[in-house]
N, C-alpha and C positions, 0 to 999 in steps of 0.2 A: 496081176502079179507077175506074169511071165516077162513082161517088158519093164518092170519096176516103175510103172506110171502111177502117180498119185491117183487114188480112186476118183476124186472129183474131176481131174483132167481126163481120165480114161472115159468117164461117163459122158462128158461134153464131146469129146472126140468121137466116141461111138455114135452118139446121137447125130452129130454132123455127118458122119460117113453114111449112116442109114438113110438120111435125107438125100444126100448127094447121089447115092446109088439106087434110089427109088425103092427102098426097102422099109421105110418107116411104118407103113401100114401093116407090115408083116412082123413087126418087132416082137410080138408076143407069141409067135408060133415057133415050134421046135424046127430046127434046120432040116431034119429029115422029111418034114412035110412040105417044104418049099419045092418049087419047080427046079429043074436042073439049072436053068439060067439064073434063078434067084440064088441058088446055092453057090454058083460061080461068083456072083457079085458079092455075096456074103464073105466068101473066101478072100476076095480082093479087099474088102473092108478090114478083115482080120489082119491081112498082111500089111496094111498101111496105118493101122491105129496108132502105132508108135512113131510115125513120121520117119521111116528109114531113109538113110542117105542114099542107099542103093536098093533098087527093086528089080529083080530078075523075074520075068514072066515068060512062060512057055505057052504060046498061043492063047492069050487071055480071052479071046472072043470065039474060040472054036465051039461050034454047035449052038451059038446064040442067034436069036432072031435079030432082024435089022435094028429094031428099036433098042434092044439090049446092047448090041454092038455100039451103036451111037452113044448110048449112055456111058458105057465103059471107056470109049475113046475120049469123050468129053471129060470124064473124071480124070483119066490119065494125063491129058493135056494140062489140066488144072494143077497137077502135081509139079509141073516144070517150073 
């Protein structure tokens, strides 16, 4: 509702983002039970669900392990 996306489009976009950010298997968990790195990736998914024209990030990979950093950078490159 926040971004005025139709529910069906928001659902498809959310599912796609969860897959791309390696969070699909965690989709039924509450965010507070996810690891810090997963929470960061979830925040990135929330920030991009409406396909913004401009995305400003402040150290999106701070405190992430190497695999998570690679996943985030690959995701961000895909947005270009």
